ZAVEX-779680 format. One record per residue (C-alpha): residue number from 1; x, z, y negated. Coordinates in steps of 0.02 Angstrom, whole numbers. Example, Ala and Ser with C-alpha at 12.3 -4.5 7.8 and 13.67 -1.06 7.14 Angstrom:
<nodes>
<node num="1" xx="615" zz="390" yy="225"/>
<node num="2" xx="684" zz="357" yy="53"/>
</nodes>
This chain:
<nodes>
<node num="1" xx="-782" zz="89" yy="495"/>
<node num="2" xx="-799" zz="154" yy="314"/>
<node num="3" xx="-681" zz="296" yy="301"/>
<node num="4" xx="-784" zz="466" yy="264"/>
<node num="5" xx="-753" zz="539" yy="83"/>
<node num="6" xx="-644" zz="696" yy="60"/>
<node num="7" xx="-736" zz="859" yy="59"/>
<node num="8" xx="-748" zz="918" yy="-116"/>
<node num="9" xx="-639" zz="1093" yy="-148"/>
<node num="10" xx="-649" zz="1209" yy="-288"/>
<node num="11" xx="-472" zz="1161" yy="-389"/>
<node num="12" xx="-385" zz="1329" yy="-473"/>
<node num="13" xx="-299" zz="1321" yy="-636"/>
<node num="14" xx="-131" zz="1305" yy="-525"/>
<node num="15" xx="-121" zz="1229" yy="-354"/>
<node num="16" xx="-121" zz="1341" yy="-205"/>
<node num="17" xx="46" zz="1345" yy="-104"/>
<node num="18" xx="33" zz="1249" yy="50"/>
<node num="19" xx="123" zz="1309" yy="211"/>
<node num="20" xx="280" zz="1181" yy="237"/>
<node num="21" xx="259" zz="1086" yy="380"/>
<node num="22" xx="423" zz="998" yy="465"/>
<node num="23" xx="438" zz="801" yy="418"/>
<node num="24" xx="368" zz="681" yy="528"/>
<node num="25" xx="460" zz="554" yy="605"/>
<node num="26" xx="463" zz="381" yy="534"/>
<node num="27" xx="371" zz="300" yy="652"/>
<node num="28" xx="218" zz="412" yy="592"/>
<node num="29" xx="236" zz="332" yy="397"/>
<node num="30" xx="118" zz="209" yy="349"/>
<node num="31" xx="201" zz="89" yy="233"/>
<node num="32" xx="105" zz="-30" yy="125"/>
<node num="33" xx="151" zz="-140" yy="-28"/>
<node num="34" xx="64" zz="-193" yy="-189"/>
<node num="35" xx="113" zz="-356" yy="-152"/>
<node num="36" xx="80" zz="-451" yy="-290"/>
<node num="37" xx="253" zz="-413" yy="-354"/>
<node num="38" xx="311" zz="-521" yy="-194"/>
<node num="39" xx="200" zz="-665" yy="-240"/>
<node num="40" xx="37" zz="-716" yy="-319"/>
<node num="41" xx="-44" zz="-798" yy="-178"/>
<node num="42" xx="-101" zz="-697" yy="-24"/>
<node num="43" xx="-5" zz="-814" yy="113"/>
<node num="44" xx="171" zz="-755" yy="7"/>
<node num="45" xx="115" zz="-565" yy="-6"/>
<node num="46" xx="72" zz="-583" yy="173"/>
<node num="47" xx="235" zz="-665" yy="209"/>
<node num="48" xx="328" zz="-525" yy="111"/>
<node num="49" xx="255" zz="-394" yy="230"/>
<node num="50" xx="288" zz="-487" yy="388"/>
<node num="51" xx="476" zz="-488" yy="345"/>
<node num="52" xx="475" zz="-311" yy="323"/>
<node num="53" xx="373" zz="-290" yy="474"/>
<node num="54" xx="217" zz="-191" yy="386"/>
<node num="55" xx="53" zz="-197" yy="404"/>
<node num="56" xx="-38" zz="-123" yy="282"/>
<node num="57" xx="-64" zz="-184" yy="103"/>
<node num="58" xx="-122" zz="-105" yy="-70"/>
<node num="59" xx="-238" zz="-248" yy="-156"/>
<node num="60" xx="-229" zz="-278" yy="-324"/>
<node num="61" xx="-222" zz="-464" yy="-388"/>
<node num="62" xx="-234" zz="-632" yy="-309"/>
<node num="63" xx="-171" zz="-785" yy="-373"/>
<node num="64" xx="-162" zz="-669" yy="-551"/>
<node num="65" xx="-351" zz="-617" yy="-516"/>
<node num="66" xx="-399" zz="-435" yy="-498"/>
<node num="67" xx="-493" zz="-414" yy="-320"/>
<node num="68" xx="-661" zz="-369" yy="-403"/>
<node num="69" xx="-647" zz="-533" yy="-502"/>
<node num="70" xx="-637" zz="-638" yy="-332"/>
<node num="71" xx="-810" zz="-728" yy="-291"/>
<node num="72" xx="-889" zz="-687" yy="-113"/>
<node num="73" xx="-824" zz="-832" yy="-54"/>
<node num="74" xx="-645" zz="-803" yy="-104"/>
<node num="75" xx="-643" zz="-615" yy="-50"/>
<node num="76" xx="-720" zz="-657" yy="123"/>
<node num="77" xx="-570" zz="-778" yy="147"/>
<node num="78" xx="-455" zz="-634" yy="92"/>
<node num="79" xx="-514" zz="-515" yy="222"/>
<node num="80" xx="-511" zz="-636" yy="348"/>
<node num="81" xx="-328" zz="-681" yy="319"/>
<node num="82" xx="-291" zz="-492" yy="318"/>
<node num="83" xx="-387" zz="-473" yy="465"/>
<node num="84" xx="-296" zz="-620" yy="576"/>
<node num="85" xx="-150" zz="-551" yy="513"/>
<node num="86" xx="-175" zz="-362" yy="576"/>
<node num="87" xx="-143" zz="-295" yy="396"/>
<node num="88" xx="-261" zz="-165" yy="321"/>
<node num="89" xx="-300" zz="-113" yy="160"/>
<node num="90" xx="-242" zz="57" yy="114"/>
<node num="91" xx="-306" zz="51" yy="-68"/>
<node num="92" xx="-398" zz="-57" yy="-199"/>
<node num="93" xx="-301" zz="-48" yy="-379"/>
<node num="94" xx="-430" zz="-61" yy="-501"/>
<node num="95" xx="-415" zz="-74" yy="-674"/>
<node num="96" xx="-535" zz="88" yy="-708"/>
<node num="97" xx="-480" zz="165" yy="-858"/>
<node num="98" xx="-309" zz="71" yy="-861"/>
<node num="99" xx="-212" zz="3" yy="-1000"/>
<node num="100" xx="-344" zz="-128" yy="-1024"/>
<node num="101" xx="-479" zz="-21" yy="-1031"/>
<node num="102" xx="-450" zz="117" yy="-1167"/>
<node num="103" xx="-602" zz="255" yy="-1212"/>
<node num="104" xx="-689" zz="147" yy="-1306"/>
<node num="105" xx="-707" zz="14" yy="-1199"/>
<node num="106" xx="-881" zz="-35" yy="-1128"/>
<node num="107" xx="-913" zz="85" yy="-983"/>
<node num="108" xx="-1018" zz="-54" yy="-907"/>
<node num="109" xx="-859" zz="-148" yy="-870"/>
<node num="110" xx="-793" zz="-13" yy="-775"/>
<node num="111" xx="-966" zz="18" yy="-678"/>
<node num="112" xx="-991" zz="-159" yy="-639"/>
<node num="113" xx="-805" zz="-161" yy="-572"/>
<node num="114" xx="-817" zz="-9" yy="-475"/>
<node num="115" xx="-985" zz="-81" yy="-389"/>
<node num="116" xx="-903" zz="-224" yy="-342"/>
<node num="117" xx="-732" zz="-132" yy="-264"/>
<node num="118" xx="-857" zz="-23" yy="-175"/>
<node num="119" xx="-933" zz="-165" yy="-70"/>
<node num="120" xx="-755" zz="-225" yy="-35"/>
<node num="121" xx="-699" zz="-78" yy="30"/>
<node num="122" xx="-844" zz="-71" yy="142"/>
<node num="123" xx="-804" zz="-231" yy="217"/>
<node num="124" xx="-607" zz="-197" yy="222"/>
<node num="125" xx="-631" zz="-3" yy="296"/>
<node num="126" xx="-529" zz="60" yy="135"/>
<node num="127" xx="-534" zz="229" yy="87"/>
<node num="128" xx="-453" zz="223" yy="-105"/>
<node num="129" xx="-482" zz="159" yy="-264"/>
<node num="130" xx="-359" zz="184" yy="-391"/>
<node num="131" xx="-403" zz="212" yy="-579"/>
<node num="132" xx="-337" zz="300" yy="-730"/>
<node num="133" xx="-411" zz="403" yy="-845"/>
<node num="134" xx="-425" zz="306" yy="-1026"/>
<node num="135" xx="-310" zz="285" yy="-1153"/>
<node num="136" xx="-359" zz="348" yy="-1334"/>
<node num="137" xx="-410" zz="226" yy="-1463"/>
<node num="138" xx="-440" zz="336" yy="-1603"/>
<node num="139" xx="-551" zz="467" yy="-1544"/>
<node num="140" xx="-509" zz="678" yy="-1586"/>
<node num="141" xx="-429" zz="755" yy="-1449"/>
<node num="142" xx="-589" zz="860" yy="-1383"/>
<node num="143" xx="-707" zz="714" yy="-1391"/>
<node num="144" xx="-572" zz="591" yy="-1301"/>
<node num="145" xx="-561" zz="740" yy="-1167"/>
<node num="146" xx="-761" zz="756" yy="-1149"/>
<node num="147" xx="-780" zz="559" yy="-1140"/>
<node num="148" xx="-653" zz="547" yy="-1010"/>
<node num="149" xx="-714" zz="691" yy="-884"/>
<node num="150" xx="-896" zz="621" yy="-912"/>
<node num="151" xx="-845" zz="434" yy="-876"/>
<node num="152" xx="-733" zz="511" yy="-720"/>
<node num="153" xx="-877" zz="620" yy="-649"/>
<node num="154" xx="-988" zz="488" yy="-647"/>
<node num="155" xx="-872" zz="364" yy="-554"/>
<node num="156" xx="-826" zz="474" yy="-428"/>
<node num="157" xx="-1016" zz="526" yy="-388"/>
<node num="158" xx="-1056" zz="360" yy="-365"/>
<node num="159" xx="-885" zz="324" yy="-250"/>
<node num="160" xx="-939" zz="469" yy="-154"/>
<node num="161" xx="-1106" zz="425" yy="-117"/>
<node num="162" xx="-1028" zz="259" yy="-52"/>
<node num="163" xx="-910" zz="343" yy="75"/>
<node num="164" xx="-751" zz="324" yy="-52"/>
<node num="165" xx="-626" zz="422" yy="-129"/>
<node num="166" xx="-559" zz="373" yy="-308"/>
<node num="167" xx="-384" zz="428" yy="-336"/>
<node num="168" xx="-314" zz="432" yy="-516"/>
<node num="169" xx="-153" zz="378" yy="-548"/>
<node num="170" xx="-12" zz="474" yy="-662"/>
<node num="171" xx="-6" zz="325" yy="-790"/>
<node num="172" xx="-138" zz="282" yy="-929"/>
<node num="173" xx="-260" zz="401" yy="-1004"/>
<node num="174" xx="-286" zz="571" yy="-1035"/>
<node num="175" xx="-222" zz="650" yy="-879"/>
<node num="176" xx="-86" zz="531" yy="-846"/>
<node num="177" xx="73" zz="634" yy="-877"/>
<node num="178" xx="31" zz="816" yy="-874"/>
<node num="179" xx="-17" zz="938" yy="-733"/>
<node num="180" xx="-147" zz="1042" yy="-842"/>
<node num="181" xx="-251" zz="892" yy="-874"/>
<node num="182" xx="-237" zz="824" yy="-702"/>
<node num="183" xx="-291" zz="998" yy="-630"/>
<node num="184" xx="-438" zz="1014" yy="-765"/>
<node num="185" xx="-496" zz="842" yy="-725"/>
<node num="186" xx="-511" zz="880" yy="-529"/>
<node num="187" xx="-601" zz="1042" yy="-572"/>
<node num="188" xx="-724" zz="939" yy="-679"/>
<node num="189" xx="-751" zz="801" yy="-542"/>
<node num="190" xx="-720" zz="893" yy="-378"/>
<node num="191" xx="-722" zz="721" yy="-262"/>
<node num="192" xx="-560" zz="660" yy="-374"/>
<node num="193" xx="-402" zz="652" yy="-268"/>
<node num="194" xx="-233" zz="618" yy="-339"/>
<node num="195" xx="-126" zz="469" yy="-328"/>
<node num="196" xx="71" zz="517" yy="-374"/>
<node num="197" xx="182" zz="368" yy="-435"/>
<node num="198" xx="362" zz="440" yy="-407"/>
<node num="199" xx="421" zz="317" yy="-539"/>
<node num="200" xx="304" zz="321" yy="-687"/>
<node num="201" xx="391" zz="494" yy="-775"/>
<node num="202" xx="565" zz="405" yy="-808"/>
<node num="203" xx="499" zz="264" yy="-922"/>
<node num="204" xx="351" zz="378" yy="-1003"/>
<node num="205" xx="478" zz="529" yy="-1040"/>
<node num="206" xx="415" zz="658" yy="-932"/>
<node num="207" xx="454" zz="749" yy="-777"/>
<node num="208" xx="379" zz="691" yy="-639"/>
<node num="209" xx="445" zz="804" yy="-512"/>
<node num="210" xx="408" zz="939" yy="-601"/>
<node num="211" xx="216" zz="888" yy="-602"/>
<node num="212" xx="213" zz="844" yy="-415"/>
<node num="213" xx="264" zz="1027" yy="-387"/>
<node num="214" xx="105" zz="1083" yy="-467"/>
<node num="215" xx="-21" zz="932" yy="-378"/>
<node num="216" xx="36" zz="898" yy="-222"/>
<node num="217" xx="-76" zz="981" yy="-119"/>
<node num="218" xx="-210" zz="855" yy="-214"/>
<node num="219" xx="-105" zz="695" yy="-170"/>
<node num="220" xx="-175" zz="583" yy="-33"/>
<node num="221" xx="-98" zz="410" yy="-98"/>
<node num="222" xx="76" zz="384" yy="-170"/>
<node num="223" xx="172" zz="234" yy="-253"/>
<node num="224" xx="343" zz="220" yy="-237"/>
<node num="225" xx="468" zz="149" yy="-386"/>
<node num="226" xx="624" zz="226" yy="-475"/>
<node num="227" xx="685" zz="176" yy="-648"/>
<node num="228" xx="835" zz="212" yy="-764"/>
<node num="229" xx="775" zz="251" yy="-939"/>
<node num="230" xx="633" zz="97" yy="-969"/>
<node num="231" xx="722" zz="-7" yy="-831"/>
<node num="232" xx="659" zz="-1" yy="-658"/>
<node num="233" xx="771" zz="13" yy="-502"/>
<node num="234" xx="770" zz="2" yy="-304"/>
<node num="235" xx="687" zz="154" yy="-254"/>
<node num="236" xx="821" zz="281" yy="-228"/>
<node num="237" xx="946" zz="211" yy="-365"/>
<node num="238" xx="871" zz="274" yy="-522"/>
<node num="239" xx="830" zz="430" yy="-606"/>
<node num="240" xx="659" zz="466" yy="-531"/>
<node num="241" xx="713" zz="590" yy="-401"/>
<node num="242" xx="608" zz="488" yy="-257"/>
<node num="243" xx="695" zz="562" yy="-107"/>
<node num="244" xx="649" zz="756" yy="-163"/>
<node num="245" xx="473" zz="681" yy="-198"/>
<node num="246" xx="457" zz="613" yy="-38"/>
<node num="247" xx="520" zz="796" yy="33"/>
<node num="248" xx="423" zz="884" yy="-74"/>
<node num="249" xx="258" zz="789" yy="-14"/>
<node num="250" xx="296" zz="817" yy="168"/>
<node num="251" xx="321" zz="997" yy="148"/>
<node num="252" xx="133" zz="1019" yy="84"/>
<node num="253" xx="90" zz="899" yy="223"/>
<node num="254" xx="58" zz="712" yy="153"/>
<node num="255" xx="33" zz="597" yy="279"/>
<node num="256" xx="-42" zz="470" yy="187"/>
<node num="257" xx="32" zz="287" yy="141"/>
<node num="258" xx="182" zz="262" yy="51"/>
<node num="259" xx="139" zz="110" yy="-63"/>
<node num="260" xx="280" zz="-3" yy="-137"/>
<node num="261" xx="257" zz="-34" yy="-316"/>
<node num="262" xx="435" zz="-84" yy="-367"/>
<node num="263" xx="435" zz="-156" yy="-548"/>
<node num="264" xx="600" zz="-231" yy="-510"/>
<node num="265" xx="544" zz="-399" yy="-546"/>
<node num="266" xx="380" zz="-415" yy="-614"/>
<node num="267" xx="278" zz="-267" yy="-732"/>
<node num="268" xx="122" zz="-325" yy="-724"/>
<node num="269" xx="39" zz="-359" yy="-899"/>
<node num="270" xx="227" zz="-340" yy="-975"/>
<node num="271" xx="357" zz="-457" yy="-910"/>
<node num="272" xx="444" zz="-539" yy="-754"/>
<node num="273" xx="367" zz="-657" yy="-616"/>
<node num="274" xx="344" zz="-614" yy="-433"/>
<node num="275" xx="492" zz="-598" yy="-320"/>
<node num="276" xx="492" zz="-587" yy="-131"/>
<node num="277" xx="667" zz="-561" yy="-119"/>
<node num="278" xx="673" zz="-426" yy="-233"/>
<node num="279" xx="518" zz="-342" yy="-160"/>
<node num="280" xx="595" zz="-361" yy="4"/>
<node num="281" xx="755" zz="-273" yy="-33"/>
<node num="282" xx="638" zz="-129" yy="-123"/>
<node num="283" xx="553" zz="-114" yy="25"/>
<node num="284" xx="716" zz="-92" yy="153"/>
<node num="285" xx="762" zz="37" yy="8"/>
<node num="286" xx="603" zz="128" yy="40"/>
<node num="287" xx="630" zz="136" yy="233"/>
<node num="288" xx="819" zz="206" yy="207"/>
<node num="289" xx="717" zz="344" yy="102"/>
<node num="290" xx="589" zz="408" yy="231"/>
<node num="291" xx="716" zz="393" yy="354"/>
</nodes>
């Protein structure tokens, strides 16, 4: 069944503090993984999940190809394999607004990718599509901001009409690393929600925990990673304060998935190769943090 969109709500300049709630037991946690960091092919990705005993996945690439670029036949095989394995897709990780799609790139590329991914969310029962907010490419600050907001608001409206929620990650783009911009983007595109990545702040030079303190009520999906300087390490072994982020999210009532994107062996588009053993070891670290 297609997920219902999250109702829009007014976004204040500062997040409204949520009443603390006690952390749920580990059995309530949904553990997922961006498994193309474990293996390029889907059988290898599913094998890594099976070794961890997890039954949720965040799909990004299969055989080094983005989900939106798979043919309908290929995607049908992916959907069947997930169903046969008892694995559900909690999010589709798109390229919309990301490193390869600066603000000057053709918007038609994003519209086409969104159209394909919305149909694939429907087929899989997936509620979320990950987006970013367009790296700049020579525009003035105001023009960059206005064009980002126009594009994201359009994409959000299209997704809402299809019953899917777009989630913006604190990564590449105009609203990537600042709470003020993230909250402004939410105000301008009220159906948008936030994806918080625990480890992005360290290599990008900002305090992700301080960011989370302001945006936590709007976070509906989480990526888990950790880093020291520009080097990624198993969650809990770096400077990203992952355990503190988990505690803060739980205090705000977070009950979404914890999606492992460790980067300990593979940084997509940068370096490395999939490594199932490293991925599984990072998964065990996440289990320990959540307990």
